[in-house]
N, C-alpha and C positions, 0 to 999 in steps of 0.2 A: 353465175349459174342460171340457166333459163328456168322460168317457172313452168310447171306442168300444165298441159292444156285441159286435162280432164277427159280427153278422148280415149275410149277404150277399144280393145280388140273384139271384133265380131266373132260369134261362135263358129261361123263358116271358116274364117281364117284360122282359128285355133285348130279346127278339125283337119283342114288341109295341110297345115304345117306338121301336125302330129303324124299324119300318114306319110308325108315326105321324109320325116326323120326315120320312120320304120322301113319304108320300101327302098330307100337309098337309090332311087331312080330319078329323082328330081334335082336339077342343078340350080335353077333359080325360081323363087316365088316373088313376084312383084306385088308390093303392097301400096295401096293408095288410101287417102283420106276422103271419104265420101259420107255426106250426111252425118258429120261429127262422129265418125266411126272408122277404125282401121280395118280395111276390107281387102280380101284377096282379089287381085286384078287378073293375073294370069300366071301359068306355070310353064317352065321350059325344062325339058328332060335332059339328062346327061347324054352327051354325044361323044365327048373325048375328054382330054384333060381339062382342068380349070382354065389354063392359059388359052387353050383352043376354044373353049366354050365362051370365053369373054367376048369374042367377036359377035356373038348373037345379041348382045345387049344393044348394039347400035340400032337394031330393028324394033326394040320394045320400049325404049325410053325416048322422051321428047326433049327438044332443045330448051324449052321454057317451063316444063311441068315437073315438079319434084316427085320423088318416089323413094320407097325403101325397097332394097333388093336383098332378100334372104338367100344366101349363096352357100351351097354345100361344097366343102373343100374336098380334095381328093382323098383325104382321110375321112371315111364316111361317118365318123362319129363327131366331127367338128363342123361348125358353120361359121361363115363370115357374114357380117351385116354391112351393107353398103348404104350410106346415107347420101342419096343423090339430090342435091339442091342446086340447080344451075343459077349462075349469076343473073341470068335474064328473067328469072321467075319473079312473080309479083311479091312485093314485100310482105303482104299478109300471108301468102303461102309459105314463104321462108320462115316466118315466125311460127306458123302453125306446125310445120314439120319439125322445126328445131325443138319445140316444146313437147312434142309427142314421142320423142325417142325413148325416154325412160319408161313410158307406159308400154311401148311395144316390147321392149326386152323383158320387163318384169312379168308381163302377161304370158309370153311365150317360153320363158325360162332362160335367164341370162347366162346360166352355166353352160348352155349349149354353144354359145358364141365365143370363140377363142380369139377373134380379131375383128377389126372394124376399119372401114375406109370412108373418108369424107370426100365426096366428089362434087365438083362445081361445073364440070363439062364432060362431054363424051370422051374427050382425050384423056381424062383421068381413069378411064375404065378399059384401057387396052392391056394386052399381055405385057407390053414393055413397061407401062405404068405400074402394073401389079408387081412385076419383078423388082422395080425400083423401091416400091413400098416395102417388100419383104427384106431387101437389103438394109433399109433404114431401121426396120424393127429388130433385125438380128445384129446390127452394128453395136459395138461396145458403147456404153453410155459415157458421155464426156465426164472427166474427173478433174477436180481441182488438184493443185500441186500436192497438197497434203494427202488427199485421197489416193493419188497415184503412188505416192511413197508407201502408203499402207498396203496397196494392192501389190506392189513390188515385194514387200516384206512377206506377205502371205504366199506369193508365188515362190519366193526363195525358201520358205519353210516347207512348202509342199515338195519342192525339189530335193531339199535336204532329207526329208523323210523317205524319199524314194531312192536314195543313193545305195548302190550295192556295196557289199563288204570289200570287193576288189577295188584297190586304189591305183592300179597300174604302176607306173614308174615314179609316182610321187614319193616325197620324202617319208620316212617311216612315221606312222602315227599310231597311237595306242588304241587298244580295243576299248578302253574306258570311254563311256559315253555313247558308244555306237548304238546301243539299243534304247537309250533314254535321252539322247540329245546329240549335240555335235561331237565329233571325235576330238581327242586331245593330242597335241604334239607330244612326242616321246620325252623331250627335255622337261616339259611342264609336268608330266606324270612323275618323272624321276624327282623333280624338285619337291612336289607335294609329298611323295613317299618319304623323302629325306626329313621333312618336318616332323614326322611321327617318331623318328629315331633319334633326333638331336636333343640338345639340352639347353641351347641358347635361345634368345629372342630373335627370330628371323622372319622376314616378310617376303612372301612370294607373290608377285603380281602377274596376272594374265590378261590378255585381250583377245578379241575375236578377229581373225583374219577373214574379212568379208568375202574375199575372192575364193578362198578354198573352204570356207565355212568350217574352220578349225579353231579350237581354243589353243592359243600359243603362249609361250612364256615371254613375258615382257621384261621382268627383272627379278632378281633374288639377292637379298643382302641382309646382314645383321642390322636390326633396327630397334631402337628404343620405342616404348609405347608412345611417348610424346612426339615422336617423329613419323608416325604412321601416316597421318594426313598429308604431310609434306612430301612423302615418298610415293603417293598415288598420283596418277595422271590428273592434272587439274582441268584439262580441256577435252577429255575423252572418257568414255565409260571403261570400266575394268572390273575384274574379279580379283580378290586378294585373299590369301590365307596368311594369318599372322600367328606364328607360334610364340606365345607370350609366357615367359616365366615370371609370374607376378608374385610368387611366394617361394620360399626355399624348397618346399615339397610339392609345389603345384605348378604345372605348365599346361596351358590350354591352347588349342589351335582354334582361332576365331575366323569365321568366313565373313568377308566384307564385300558388299556389292555397291560400287560407286558409279553414279551416272549423273554428271553435272547437267543442269537444265539447258546448257548451251549445245548439248549434243544434237545432231540431226534426228528427226523423228524416226527414220529407218533404223538408226543405231540403237535408239532407246527401246524400240519394240523388239529388236533381235536380242539385246541383252536381257530385257525383262522377261522374255519368253524362255530364255535358256538358263537363268540363274539358279532356279530350283533344281534343274537336272545336274548342273555342275556341283551343287551342294550334295545331292544324293550320291553322285559318283565318288566324290571325295570322302563321304561318310563310309562308303563301302571300302574304298582304298585304304583308309586309315583304321578300319575296324581291327581291334586287337593290338594296336601299336601302343607304346608307352604313353604317348600324348594323343588321345583321341580328339576328334572334332567336337567342339562345343555345340550343344543343341540349338543355341540361338544364332540367328543370322542378323547381321547388321546391314542396313541399307541407308544410303545417304546421297543427297544431291549436292552436298558441299563437302568434298573430301578434306579440305583444310581443317574442318571442325574436329576431326578425329585425333584425340590425344588420350593420355592415360585416364584423365578424369571422365572423358566421354565413354571410354571403353568400360570403365568400372560401373558407370551409371547404367549403360545399356545391358551389361551382363549381370547386373545386380551383385557386384562384388565389393561394393563400398563398405558393407557391414562386416565382412568376415570371410571365412574359408568355406565355400560350398563344396559339394561333391563335383569332381571334374565331369564336364559334359552334362550336368544336370540342369543348367540354366537357372540355378537358384543359389542363394548364399544364406548362410546361417546368420541369425541376428547378432548384432554387435554386443548387446547386453546379455552377459552370461549369468547374471545374478539369478538366484533361485526365486521363483515366483512366490510372493507372499500370499497367504490365505486372505480371503475377503474379510475386511474389518467391518464389524457391525457399527453403524454410526451411533454416536453418543446422543442421549436425550438431552432436553433442556435442563439447566441447573435449577435446583430447588430454591425457592425463595424463603 
């Protein structure tokens, strides 16, 4: 970063620039450094569009003398500052103009300037050169592979949020999730509903079809608690609902979100952004059923770790029988609490 020169703006330049901002009739103010001060050199009125007026600069700048050009844009509230420092200028002049840029903007009000151009020759200040500059400014910033994936995910989410209810000739999908997330395939909705009415331990697994942006049924099968982890996809993300009869009079439906670390970034982001909506939709769907959805959600990046001991630990069921859907369990020790015993004093000698 260049050191500042200590050169300030003259009162005359401040006054002329202030009037130019107000009257909106001035296209260019040429600023030079004279006697260790930034001074007004000359003004050029607006005659046409900015692109048309750029042709006038050829007459007011020199091949080997630096200058600042304060330029009013066609939007009369915004200004462009042109730092003209030709390659053929003296080294001392180059350094002086480079170190005075900050002082110029700070003194005149940097918020008025929405753009800047660094020019080293008259060829950099033509209408064609300015058009190329604007294309460069407005072009999308280059992204790394991971940043591009994240941008694609955000675009997909915006697109999903703007989908209309009408689905055309697509296969039937459920209304569940339409207002709070991605739509569900009909067979997946039916499978989740069935969990609430059944009596056995059953696992329903769902995945997201990225092309149609729909939560679809992956599998459904009777499953023991120790086999849940092995029944989940090991190399891809998934949502699962496990109806678990872990006591004669108790059956809970547990929501599991599994996302192995090997999943692509795009998939991880889509599943992570949608899992809470899937849980809420299922909670609504199962409300009032004999087996409601447990209030706790289980998340894992290692699906194989899920077995009965893992489930009991995560749901706090190891100690006893809690209230279904409460996310808590009663303590295992049912003995009556004993009153506080006063400690005995030392023995008498």
